[in-house]
TORKOL-4160 file (C-alpha; in steps of 0.2 Angstrom, whole numbers, padded with zeros to 4 digits, m for minus):
363
<pt num="1" X="m0060" Y="m0073" Z="0053"/>
<pt num="2" X="m0043" Y="m0078" Z="0047"/>
<pt num="3" X="m0042" Y="m0080" Z="0029"/>
<pt num="4" X="m0034" Y="m0097" Z="0028"/>
<pt num="5" X="m0025" Y="m0097" Z="0011"/>
<pt num="6" X="m0014" Y="m0110" Z="0004"/>
<pt num="7" X="0002" Y="m0102" Z="0000"/>
<pt num="8" X="0011" Y="m0114" Z="m0010"/>
<pt num="9" X="0024" Y="m0102" Z="m0016"/>
<pt num="10" X="0038" Y="m0106" Z="m0028"/>
<pt num="11" X="0054" Y="m0097" Z="m0027"/>
<pt num="12" X="0060" Y="m0089" Z="m0044"/>
<pt num="13" X="0075" Y="m0097" Z="m0051"/>
<pt num="14" X="0088" Y="m0085" Z="m0054"/>
<pt num="15" X="0108" Y="m0083" Z="m0055"/>
<pt num="16" X="0116" Y="m0087" Z="m0038"/>
<pt num="17" X="0122" Y="m0069" Z="m0036"/>
<pt num="18" X="0104" Y="m0063" Z="m0037"/>
<pt num="19" X="0095" Y="m0078" Z="m0029"/>
<pt num="20" X="0081" Y="m0073" Z="m0017"/>
<pt num="21" X="0086" Y="m0078" Z="0002"/>
<pt num="22" X="0079" Y="m0093" Z="0010"/>
<pt num="23" X="0061" Y="m0091" Z="0014"/>
<pt num="24" X="0066" Y="m0094" Z="0032"/>
<pt num="25" X="0077" Y="m0078" Z="0032"/>
<pt num="26" X="0062" Y="m0068" Z="0026"/>
<pt num="27" X="0049" Y="m0075" Z="0039"/>
<pt num="28" X="0062" Y="m0072" Z="0053"/>
<pt num="29" X="0065" Y="m0054" Z="0047"/>
<pt num="30" X="0046" Y="m0050" Z="0046"/>
<pt num="31" X="0043" Y="m0059" Z="0063"/>
<pt num="32" X="0057" Y="m0047" Z="0070"/>
<pt num="33" X="0050" Y="m0032" Z="0062"/>
<pt num="34" X="0032" Y="m0035" Z="0070"/>
<pt num="35" X="0040" Y="m0037" Z="0087"/>
<pt num="36" X="0048" Y="m0020" Z="0084"/>
<pt num="37" X="0031" Y="m0013" Z="0079"/>
<pt num="38" X="0023" Y="m0019" Z="0094"/>
<pt num="39" X="0037" Y="m0012" Z="0105"/>
<pt num="40" X="0034" Y="0005" Z="0097"/>
<pt num="41" X="0016" Y="0005" Z="0099"/>
<pt num="42" X="0009" Y="0019" Z="0112"/>
<pt num="43" X="m0002" Y="0015" Z="0126"/>
<pt num="44" X="m0017" Y="0024" Z="0116"/>
<pt num="45" X="m0014" Y="0011" Z="0102"/>
<pt num="46" X="m0005" Y="0022" Z="0091"/>
<pt num="47" X="0012" Y="0022" Z="0082"/>
<pt num="48" X="0022" Y="0037" Z="0081"/>
<pt num="49" X="0025" Y="0046" Z="0064"/>
<pt num="50" X="0029" Y="0062" Z="0056"/>
<pt num="51" X="0016" Y="0069" Z="0045"/>
<pt num="52" X="0004" Y="0058" Z="0036"/>
<pt num="53" X="m0010" Y="0062" Z="0048"/>
<pt num="54" X="m0002" Y="0080" Z="0053"/>
<pt num="55" X="m0002" Y="0076" Z="0071"/>
<pt num="56" X="0015" Y="0083" Z="0073"/>
<pt num="57" X="0033" Y="0077" Z="0073"/>
<pt num="58" X="0043" Y="0069" Z="0086"/>
<pt num="59" X="0034" Y="0054" Z="0091"/>
<pt num="60" X="0015" Y="0060" Z="0092"/>
<pt num="61" X="0002" Y="0047" Z="0087"/>
<pt num="62" X="m0001" Y="0046" Z="0068"/>
<pt num="63" X="m0017" Y="0039" Z="0061"/>
<pt num="64" X="m0011" Y="0035" Z="0045"/>
<pt num="65" X="0005" Y="0027" Z="0050"/>
<pt num="66" X="m0005" Y="0018" Z="0064"/>
<pt num="67" X="m0015" Y="0010" Z="0050"/>
<pt num="68" X="0000" Y="0005" Z="0040"/>
<pt num="69" X="0007" Y="m0004" Z="0056"/>
<pt num="70" X="m0010" Y="m0012" Z="0059"/>
<pt num="71" X="m0010" Y="m0019" Z="0041"/>
<pt num="72" X="0009" Y="m0025" Z="0043"/>
<pt num="73" X="0001" Y="m0037" Z="0056"/>
<pt num="74" X="m0014" Y="m0042" Z="0047"/>
<pt num="75" X="m0003" Y="m0045" Z="0031"/>
<pt num="76" X="0007" Y="m0058" Z="0041"/>
<pt num="77" X="m0009" Y="m0067" Z="0047"/>
<pt num="78" X="m0011" Y="m0059" Z="0064"/>
<pt num="79" X="m0029" Y="m0053" Z="0068"/>
<pt num="80" X="m0037" Y="m0043" Z="0081"/>
<pt num="81" X="m0039" Y="m0052" Z="0097"/>
<pt num="82" X="m0031" Y="m0068" Z="0093"/>
<pt num="83" X="m0013" Y="m0075" Z="0096"/>
<pt num="84" X="0003" Y="m0066" Z="0102"/>
<pt num="85" X="0000" Y="m0049" Z="0093"/>
<pt num="86" X="m0019" Y="m0050" Z="0093"/>
<pt num="87" X="m0021" Y="m0037" Z="0107"/>
<pt num="88" X="m0009" Y="m0024" Z="0099"/>
<pt num="89" X="m0019" Y="m0026" Z="0082"/>
<pt num="90" X="m0036" Y="m0023" Z="0090"/>
<pt num="91" X="m0029" Y="m0009" Z="0100"/>
<pt num="92" X="m0022" Y="m0001" Z="0085"/>
<pt num="93" X="m0039" Y="m0003" Z="0076"/>
<pt num="94" X="m0048" Y="0006" Z="0089"/>
<pt num="95" X="m0036" Y="0020" Z="0090"/>
<pt num="96" X="m0038" Y="0024" Z="0072"/>
<pt num="97" X="m0057" Y="0023" Z="0072"/>
<pt num="98" X="m0057" Y="0035" Z="0086"/>
<pt num="99" X="m0049" Y="0048" Z="0075"/>
<pt num="100" X="m0062" Y="0048" Z="0062"/>
<pt num="101" X="m0072" Y="0064" Z="0061"/>
<pt num="102" X="m0091" Y="0066" Z="0062"/>
<pt num="103" X="m0091" Y="0068" Z="0043"/>
<pt num="104" X="m0082" Y="0052" Z="0040"/>
<pt num="105" X="m0065" Y="0060" Z="0036"/>
<pt num="106" X="m0048" Y="0054" Z="0043"/>
<pt num="107" X="m0037" Y="0069" Z="0044"/>
<pt num="108" X="m0032" Y="0072" Z="0063"/>
<pt num="109" X="m0024" Y="0089" Z="0065"/>
<pt num="110" X="m0029" Y="0095" Z="0047"/>
<pt num="111" X="m0018" Y="0107" Z="0037"/>
<pt num="112" X="m0003" Y="0103" Z="0026"/>
<pt num="113" X="m0005" Y="0092" Z="0012"/>
<pt num="114" X="m0008" Y="0076" Z="0021"/>
<pt num="115" X="m0027" Y="0076" Z="0022"/>
<pt num="116" X="m0031" Y="0064" Z="0008"/>
<pt num="117" X="m0016" Y="0053" Z="0011"/>
<pt num="118" X="m0021" Y="0050" Z="0029"/>
<pt num="119" X="m0039" Y="0048" Z="0023"/>
<pt num="120" X="m0036" Y="0034" Z="0010"/>
<pt num="121" X="m0023" Y="0025" Z="0020"/>
<pt num="122" X="m0035" Y="0024" Z="0035"/>
<pt num="123" X="m0050" Y="0019" Z="0025"/>
<pt num="124" X="m0040" Y="0005" Z="0016"/>
<pt num="125" X="m0036" Y="m0001" Z="0034"/>
<pt num="126" X="m0053" Y="m0002" Z="0039"/>
<pt num="127" X="m0058" Y="m0013" Z="0024"/>
<pt num="128" X="m0044" Y="m0025" Z="0026"/>
<pt num="129" X="m0047" Y="m0027" Z="0045"/>
<pt num="130" X="m0066" Y="m0028" Z="0042"/>
<pt num="131" X="m0062" Y="m0041" Z="0030"/>
<pt num="132" X="m0051" Y="m0052" Z="0042"/>
<pt num="133" X="m0062" Y="m0051" Z="0058"/>
<pt num="134" X="m0080" Y="m0054" Z="0063"/>
<pt num="135" X="m0092" Y="m0049" Z="0078"/>
<pt num="136" X="m0095" Y="m0032" Z="0085"/>
<pt num="137" X="m0078" Y="m0025" Z="0079"/>
<pt num="138" X="m0082" Y="m0030" Z="0061"/>
<pt num="139" X="m0099" Y="m0022" Z="0062"/>
<pt num="140" X="m0091" Y="m0006" Z="0069"/>
<pt num="141" X="m0078" Y="m0006" Z="0056"/>
<pt num="142" X="m0091" Y="m0008" Z="0042"/>
<pt num="143" X="m0101" Y="0006" Z="0048"/>
<pt num="144" X="m0085" Y="0018" Z="0049"/>
<pt num="145" X="m0079" Y="0012" Z="0032"/>
<pt num="146" X="m0096" Y="0017" Z="0024"/>
<pt num="147" X="m0094" Y="0034" Z="0030"/>
<pt num="148" X="m0075" Y="0034" Z="0025"/>
<pt num="149" X="m0080" Y="0029" Z="0007"/>
<pt num="150" X="m0093" Y="0043" Z="0006"/>
<pt num="151" X="m0078" Y="0055" Z="0009"/>
<pt num="152" X="m0067" Y="0046" Z="m0003"/>
<pt num="153" X="m0080" Y="0048" Z="m0018"/>
<pt num="154" X="m0084" Y="0066" Z="m0012"/>
<pt num="155" X="m0064" Y="0070" Z="m0015"/>
<pt num="156" X="m0063" Y="0063" Z="m0033"/>
<pt num="157" X="m0061" Y="0078" Z="m0045"/>
<pt num="158" X="m0075" Y="0082" Z="m0057"/>
<pt num="159" X="m0067" Y="0095" Z="m0067"/>
<pt num="160" X="m0065" Y="0099" Z="m0085"/>
<pt num="161" X="m0046" Y="0097" Z="m0086"/>
<pt num="162" X="m0034" Y="0082" Z="m0087"/>
<pt num="163" X="m0035" Y="0080" Z="m0068"/>
<pt num="164" X="m0053" Y="0074" Z="m0069"/>
<pt num="165" X="m0055" Y="0058" Z="m0060"/>
<pt num="166" X="m0040" Y="0059" Z="m0049"/>
<pt num="167" X="m0038" Y="0064" Z="m0031"/>
<pt num="168" X="m0026" Y="0077" Z="m0022"/>
<pt num="169" X="m0021" Y="0082" Z="m0005"/>
<pt num="170" X="m0037" Y="0089" Z="0000"/>
<pt num="171" X="m0055" Y="0084" Z="0000"/>
<pt num="172" X="m0060" Y="0099" Z="m0009"/>
<pt num="173" X="m0050" Y="0106" Z="m0025"/>
<pt num="174" X="m0047" Y="0105" Z="m0043"/>
<pt num="175" X="m0030" Y="0097" Z="m0046"/>
<pt num="176" X="m0025" Y="0079" Z="m0044"/>
<pt num="177" X="m0009" Y="0067" Z="m0042"/>
<pt num="178" X="m0006" Y="0049" Z="m0046"/>
<pt num="179" X="0001" Y="0046" Z="m0028"/>
<pt num="180" X="m0014" Y="0052" Z="m0018"/>
<pt num="181" X="m0025" Y="0044" Z="m0032"/>
<pt num="182" X="m0017" Y="0026" Z="m0028"/>
<pt num="183" X="m0022" Y="0027" Z="m0010"/>
<pt num="184" X="m0040" Y="0032" Z="m0014"/>
<pt num="185" X="m0042" Y="0017" Z="m0027"/>
<pt num="186" X="m0034" Y="0004" Z="m0015"/>
<pt num="187" X="m0047" Y="0011" Z="m0002"/>
<pt num="188" X="m0062" Y="0009" Z="m0014"/>
<pt num="189" X="m0057" Y="m0009" Z="m0021"/>
<pt num="190" X="m0055" Y="m0015" Z="m0002"/>
<pt num="191" X="m0072" Y="m0007" Z="0002"/>
<pt num="192" X="m0079" Y="m0014" Z="m0014"/>
<pt num="193" X="m0073" Y="m0031" Z="m0009"/>
<pt num="194" X="m0085" Y="m0030" Z="0007"/>
<pt num="195" X="m0100" Y="m0025" Z="m0003"/>
<pt num="196" X="m0099" Y="m0006" Z="m0001"/>
<pt num="197" X="m0107" Y="0004" Z="m0016"/>
<pt num="198" X="m0093" Y="0010" Z="m0027"/>
<pt num="199" X="m0101" Y="0016" Z="m0045"/>
<pt num="200" X="m0092" Y="0009" Z="m0060"/>
<pt num="201" X="m0091" Y="0026" Z="m0067"/>
<pt num="202" X="m0080" Y="0032" Z="m0053"/>
<pt num="203" X="m0068" Y="0018" Z="m0056"/>
<pt num="204" X="m0068" Y="0022" Z="m0075"/>
<pt num="205" X="m0064" Y="0040" Z="m0072"/>
<pt num="206" X="m0049" Y="0036" Z="m0060"/>
<pt num="207" X="m0043" Y="0024" Z="m0073"/>
<pt num="208" X="m0043" Y="0037" Z="m0087"/>
<pt num="209" X="m0034" Y="0050" Z="m0075"/>
<pt num="210" X="m0021" Y="0036" Z="m0073"/>
<pt num="211" X="m0018" Y="0033" Z="m0092"/>
<pt num="212" X="m0016" Y="0051" Z="m0094"/>
<pt num="213" X="m0001" Y="0050" Z="m0082"/>
<pt num="214" X="0008" Y="0039" Z="m0092"/>
<pt num="215" X="0024" Y="0045" Z="m0103"/>
<pt num="216" X="0022" Y="0038" Z="m0120"/>
<pt num="217" X="0041" Y="0038" Z="m0123"/>
<pt num="218" X="0047" Y="0028" Z="m0107"/>
<pt num="219" X="0031" Y="0019" Z="m0103"/>
<pt num="220" X="0032" Y="0025" Z="m0085"/>
<pt num="221" X="0020" Y="0035" Z="m0076"/>
<pt num="222" X="0021" Y="0052" Z="m0070"/>
<pt num="223" X="0016" Y="0060" Z="m0052"/>
<pt num="224" X="0005" Y="0072" Z="m0061"/>
<pt num="225" X="0000" Y="0073" Z="m0079"/>
<pt num="226" X="0014" Y="0085" Z="m0083"/>
<pt num="227" X="0027" Y="0080" Z="m0070"/>
<pt num="228" X="0043" Y="0068" Z="m0073"/>
<pt num="229" X="0041" Y="0050" Z="m0073"/>
<pt num="230" X="0045" Y="0042" Z="m0056"/>
<pt num="231" X="0047" Y="0022" Z="m0052"/>
<pt num="232" X="0035" Y="0024" Z="m0036"/>
<pt num="233" X="0022" Y="0032" Z="m0047"/>
<pt num="234" X="0024" Y="0019" Z="m0060"/>
<pt num="235" X="0021" Y="0005" Z="m0047"/>
<pt num="236" X="0006" Y="0015" Z="m0040"/>
<pt num="237" X="m0002" Y="0015" Z="m0058"/>
<pt num="238" X="0002" Y="m0003" Z="m0062"/>
<pt num="239" X="m0007" Y="m0007" Z="m0045"/>
<pt num="240" X="m0022" Y="0005" Z="m0047"/>
<pt num="241" X="m0026" Y="m0002" Z="m0064"/>
<pt num="242" X="m0024" Y="m0020" Z="m0059"/>
<pt num="243" X="m0036" Y="m0017" Z="m0045"/>
<pt num="244" X="m0049" Y="m0009" Z="m0056"/>
<pt num="245" X="m0055" Y="m0024" Z="m0065"/>
<pt num="246" X="m0050" Y="m0040" Z="m0075"/>
<pt num="247" X="m0051" Y="m0030" Z="m0091"/>
<pt num="248" X="m0035" Y="m0021" Z="m0086"/>
<pt num="249" X="m0025" Y="m0036" Z="m0080"/>
<pt num="250" X="m0009" Y="m0037" Z="m0089"/>
<pt num="251" X="m0014" Y="m0023" Z="m0101"/>
<pt num="252" X="m0001" Y="m0018" Z="m0113"/>
<pt num="253" X="0003" Y="m0002" Z="m0105"/>
<pt num="254" X="0006" Y="m0010" Z="m0088"/>
<pt num="255" X="0017" Y="m0024" Z="m0095"/>
<pt num="256" X="0027" Y="m0009" Z="m0103"/>
<pt num="257" X="0027" Y="m0001" Z="m0086"/>
<pt num="258" X="0033" Y="m0017" Z="m0079"/>
<pt num="259" X="0048" Y="m0017" Z="m0089"/>
<pt num="260" X="0053" Y="m0001" Z="m0084"/>
<pt num="261" X="0052" Y="m0006" Z="m0065"/>
<pt num="262" X="0063" Y="m0021" Z="m0069"/>
<pt num="263" X="0076" Y="m0011" Z="m0078"/>
<pt num="264" X="0077" Y="0002" Z="m0064"/>
<pt num="265" X="0089" Y="0003" Z="m0049"/>
<pt num="266" X="0079" Y="0007" Z="m0034"/>
<pt num="267" X="0090" Y="0009" Z="m0019"/>
<pt num="268" X="0088" Y="0012" Z="m0001"/>
<pt num="269" X="0097" Y="0029" Z="m0003"/>
<pt num="270" X="0084" Y="0037" Z="m0015"/>
<pt num="271" X="0070" Y="0048" Z="m0009"/>
<pt num="272" X="0053" Y="0039" Z="m0007"/>
<pt num="273" X="0062" Y="0022" Z="m0006"/>
<pt num="274" X="0050" Y="0013" Z="0006"/>
<pt num="275" X="0035" Y="0022" Z="m0003"/>
<pt num="276" X="0041" Y="0015" Z="m0020"/>
<pt num="277" X="0046" Y="m0002" Z="m0013"/>
<pt num="278" X="0028" Y="m0004" Z="m0006"/>
<pt num="279" X="0019" Y="0001" Z="m0023"/>
<pt num="280" X="0031" Y="m0008" Z="m0034"/>
<pt num="281" X="0030" Y="m0024" Z="m0024"/>
<pt num="282" X="0011" Y="m0025" Z="m0026"/>
<pt num="283" X="0010" Y="m0019" Z="m0043"/>
<pt num="284" X="0022" Y="m0033" Z="m0050"/>
<pt num="285" X="0014" Y="m0045" Z="m0038"/>
<pt num="286" X="m0003" Y="m0041" Z="m0047"/>
<pt num="287" X="0006" Y="m0042" Z="m0064"/>
<pt num="288" X="0012" Y="m0059" Z="m0060"/>
<pt num="289" X="0020" Y="m0071" Z="m0072"/>
<pt num="290" X="0038" Y="m0068" Z="m0077"/>
<pt num="291" X="0037" Y="m0050" Z="m0071"/>
<pt num="292" X="0034" Y="m0055" Z="m0053"/>
<pt num="293" X="0048" Y="m0069" Z="m0055"/>
<pt num="294" X="0060" Y="m0057" Z="m0061"/>
<pt num="295" X="0056" Y="m0043" Z="m0048"/>
<pt num="296" X="0055" Y="m0054" Z="m0032"/>
<pt num="297" X="0073" Y="m0058" Z="m0030"/>
<pt num="298" X="0076" Y="m0039" Z="m0032"/>
<pt num="299" X="0064" Y="m0035" Z="m0019"/>
<pt num="300" X="0072" Y="m0048" Z="m0007"/>
<pt num="301" X="0089" Y="m0041" Z="m0010"/>
<pt num="302" X="0084" Y="m0024" Z="m0006"/>
<pt num="303" X="0076" Y="m0027" Z="0010"/>
<pt num="304" X="0085" Y="m0042" Z="0017"/>
<pt num="305" X="0103" Y="m0039" Z="0010"/>
<pt num="306" X="0106" Y="m0021" Z="0005"/>
<pt num="307" X="0094" Y="m0013" Z="0018"/>
<pt num="308" X="0090" Y="m0027" Z="0030"/>
<pt num="309" X="0082" Y="m0025" Z="0047"/>
<pt num="310" X="0093" Y="m0018" Z="0061"/>
<pt num="311" X="0097" Y="m0027" Z="0077"/>
<pt num="312" X="0081" Y="m0021" Z="0085"/>
<pt num="313" X="0070" Y="m0028" Z="0070"/>
<pt num="314" X="0067" Y="m0011" Z="0062"/>
<pt num="315" X="0070" Y="m0006" Z="0045"/>
<pt num="316" X="0078" Y="0012" Z="0043"/>
<pt num="317" X="0080" Y="0025" Z="0030"/>
<pt num="318" X="0096" Y="0023" Z="0020"/>
<pt num="319" X="0095" Y="0041" Z="0016"/>
<pt num="320" X="0079" Y="0048" Z="0009"/>
<pt num="321" X="0073" Y="0063" Z="0019"/>
<pt num="322" X="0055" Y="0058" Z="0018"/>
<pt num="323" X="0058" Y="0041" Z="0025"/>
<pt num="324" X="0068" Y="0048" Z="0040"/>
<pt num="325" X="0055" Y="0061" Z="0043"/>
<pt num="326" X="0041" Y="0047" Z="0044"/>
<pt num="327" X="0051" Y="0036" Z="0056"/>
<pt num="328" X="0056" Y="0019" Z="0059"/>
<pt num="329" X="0037" Y="0014" Z="0062"/>
<pt num="330" X="0033" Y="0019" Z="0044"/>
<pt num="331" X="0049" Y="0011" Z="0036"/>
<pt num="332" X="0046" Y="m0005" Z="0045"/>
<pt num="333" X="0028" Y="m0006" Z="0041"/>
<pt num="334" X="0031" Y="m0003" Z="0023"/>
<pt num="335" X="0044" Y="m0016" Z="0022"/>
<pt num="336" X="0034" Y="m0029" Z="0030"/>
<pt num="337" X="0019" Y="m0024" Z="0018"/>
<pt num="338" X="0031" Y="m0026" Z="0003"/>
<pt num="339" X="0038" Y="m0043" Z="0009"/>
<pt num="340" X="0021" Y="m0051" Z="0013"/>
<pt num="341" X="0012" Y="m0047" Z="m0002"/>
<pt num="342" X="0015" Y="m0065" Z="m0007"/>
<pt num="343" X="0007" Y="m0072" Z="0009"/>
<pt num="344" X="m0010" Y="m0066" Z="0002"/>
<pt num="345" X="m0017" Y="m0063" Z="0019"/>
<pt num="346" X="m0023" Y="m0046" Z="0016"/>
<pt num="347" X="m0039" Y="m0046" Z="0005"/>
<pt num="348" X="m0031" Y="m0032" Z="m0005"/>
<pt num="349" X="m0016" Y="m0044" Z="m0010"/>
<pt num="350" X="m0027" Y="m0056" Z="m0019"/>
<pt num="351" X="m0024" Y="m0057" Z="m0037"/>
<pt num="352" X="m0031" Y="m0063" Z="m0054"/>
<pt num="353" X="m0024" Y="m0081" Z="m0059"/>
<pt num="354" X="m0030" Y="m0084" Z="m0076"/>
<pt num="355" X="m0018" Y="m0093" Z="m0088"/>
<pt num="356" X="m0005" Y="m0082" Z="m0096"/>
<pt num="357" X="m0004" Y="m0085" Z="m0114"/>
<pt num="358" X="0011" Y="m0074" Z="m0117"/>
<pt num="359" X="0024" Y="m0065" Z="m0105"/>
<pt num="360" X="0030" Y="m0049" Z="m0108"/>
<pt num="361" X="0049" Y="m0054" Z="m0104"/>
<pt num="362" X="0058" Y="m0070" Z="m0107"/>
<pt num="363" X="0057" Y="m0083" Z="m0094"/>
């Protein structure tokens, strides 16, 4: 079941030097990127990766990166079993479902620091795919989603420390970080959209953890409560809180964080570039208002000009070791997911649309 949404998108006005590229250029880049992803898909329905699912380096199928690839197709309106990409999407979904363990956890291969990254990303994909299809596949997705959500809730930290309410690399433990927490919150929001039971007190504890990660001086957010501020984590925090309820929409601490993102200089040579562009695009889109209008041309400049798709349609790392390690399927999927946020096909890309009385920045 497609979510047929009225796009009605208005381009932000900016000086010629920073004006967003024409819509046709963005659409063409996304289409070419999806063709690249389809060509990279393995015969088992997977996409290669380098670590989120800990299935090895050098081309082995990765459940988490496969989930990101599936969501890239979904985010552009391609649903399983329909249209030119329908077969690839359905095959990818079935591959990921086949990686779920009996206890509901997605963490193929185990070990390392990827367990809950993999699980959160795969759980989010189940929720998004279930919201965009129907029939037997949707029923199976919902069944597996329920089991996956149980694992997410089991992994939330319940400790007498500043890490209470967050998540970390492994299902069991005592510490937490904002990066892993962001994926779990998106997964829970996606599941709640489908009617899964997500207790309100769990969301409140997660929000409190995010707030403890904010730096009082810069307004940015830290990777952990005692780590330095990073722009990717600042985007994660904005998105996480925005998804947790209307009461957090355009909260003062989030508007302040948005100003920091707008004043930052994300560039393709940085570590975690594609991770950062994924989270900052969604966070700023959820903020909306003039924050999104100011951010949108920067996003398009980064992904369509400074580090645009290659001749084969892929996006590649401009220098960050982590992006090179994960490979072109990861980079391409993350770029597409950042660009398609305004298409609003993915259920997680819906946002609040209440009138805004006062913007945090000048028009």
